[in-house]
C-alpha positions as CSV (number, residue, x, y, z in Angstrom):
1,M,11.4,-1.0,1.0
2,I,10.1,-1.7,-2.5
3,P,8.7,1.2,-4.5
4,L,5.0,1.0,-5.2
5,S,5.5,1.0,-8.9
6,H,7.0,-2.5,-8.8
7,S,4.7,-5.5,-9.0
8,C,5.1,-8.2,-6.4
9,F,5.8,-10.5,-9.3
10,E,8.8,-8.4,-10.4
11,L,10.5,-8.8,-7.1
12,A,13.5,-11.0,-6.5
13,Q,12.5,-14.6,-5.6
14,N,14.4,-14.4,-2.3
15,D,12.2,-11.5,-1.1
16,H,9.6,-12.5,1.5
17,Q,6.2,-11.6,-0.1
18,I,2.9,-11.7,1.8
19,P,-0.6,-11.2,0.3
20,A,-2.4,-8.4,2.1
21,S,-5.0,-11.0,3.3
22,Q,-2.3,-12.9,5.3
23,T,-0.5,-10.0,7.0
24,G,-2.1,-10.7,10.4
25,Q,-0.2,-14.0,10.4
26,H,3.1,-12.3,9.9
27,V,3.2,-9.5,12.5
28,G,6.8,-8.6,13.4
29,E,8.3,-10.0,10.2
30,M,10.0,-7.9,7.5
31,A,8.3,-8.6,4.2
32,T,6.8,-7.1,1.0
33,V,3.0,-6.8,1.2
34,C,1.2,-7.3,-2.1
35,G,-2.4,-6.5,-2.9
36,Y,-5.0,-4.8,-5.0
37,V,-5.8,-1.1,-4.1
38,A,-9.5,-1.3,-3.6
39,S,-9.9,2.2,-2.2
40,S,-7.8,5.2,-1.3
41,R,-8.0,8.6,0.4
42,Y,-5.9,11.7,0.7
43,L,-6.6,13.7,3.8
44,S,-5.3,17.1,2.4
45,T,-6.8,19.1,5.3
46,S,-5.3,16.9,8.0
47,R,-2.2,18.2,9.9
48,S,0.0,15.3,8.6
49,K,-1.8,15.0,5.2
50,P,-1.6,11.2,4.9
51,T,-2.6,9.2,1.9
52,F,-4.2,5.8,2.6
53,L,-4.2,2.9,0.1
54,N,-6.5,0.2,1.3
55,L,-5.6,-3.3,-0.1
56,D,-7.9,-6.0,-1.3
57,K,-11.1,-4.6,0.1
58,P,-12.3,-1.0,0.5
59,Y,-12.2,0.8,3.8
60,P,-13.4,-0.1,6.5
61,N,-13.0,-3.8,5.6
62,Q,-9.5,-3.6,4.1
63,D,-6.9,-6.3,4.7
64,F,-4.0,-3.9,4.9
65,T,-3.5,-0.1,4.6
66,V,-0.5,1.5,3.1
67,V,0.1,5.0,4.5
68,I,2.1,7.6,2.6
69,W,3.0,10.7,4.7
70,S,3.0,14.2,3.2
71,E,6.8,14.4,3.1
72,D,7.0,11.4,0.8
73,R,3.9,12.1,-1.3
74,E,5.8,13.8,-4.1
75,K,7.7,10.5,-4.7
76,F,4.4,8.9,-5.7
77,G,2.6,11.6,-7.7
78,E,-1.1,11.4,-6.8
79,P,-1.1,7.9,-5.2
80,E,-4.8,8.0,-4.3
81,S,-5.6,8.0,-8.1
82,K,-2.4,6.6,-9.6
83,Y,-2.6,3.2,-7.7
84,L,-6.4,2.9,-7.3
85,H,-7.6,-0.4,-8.8
86,K,-4.1,-1.6,-9.4
87,N,-2.0,-4.4,-7.9
88,I,1.0,-3.1,-5.9
């Protein structure tokens, strides 16, 4: 798994990269999904406290959603603001 702080363009050339808009064509494959964080949300009052990063288009029309669970959240700081409007 590639950390969110790395740009898709910084990855090794042999890594299988997929734009968020094409993920539906690659179900079941291992790959790095790349996209622009168009919207985000942290559900702090939910039991599992997930953070959602919606790629390319805002929710509910997003192409792909990255989910960061509460136990991993500290690795990313405040991802809902840190990655908003950035390419990951």
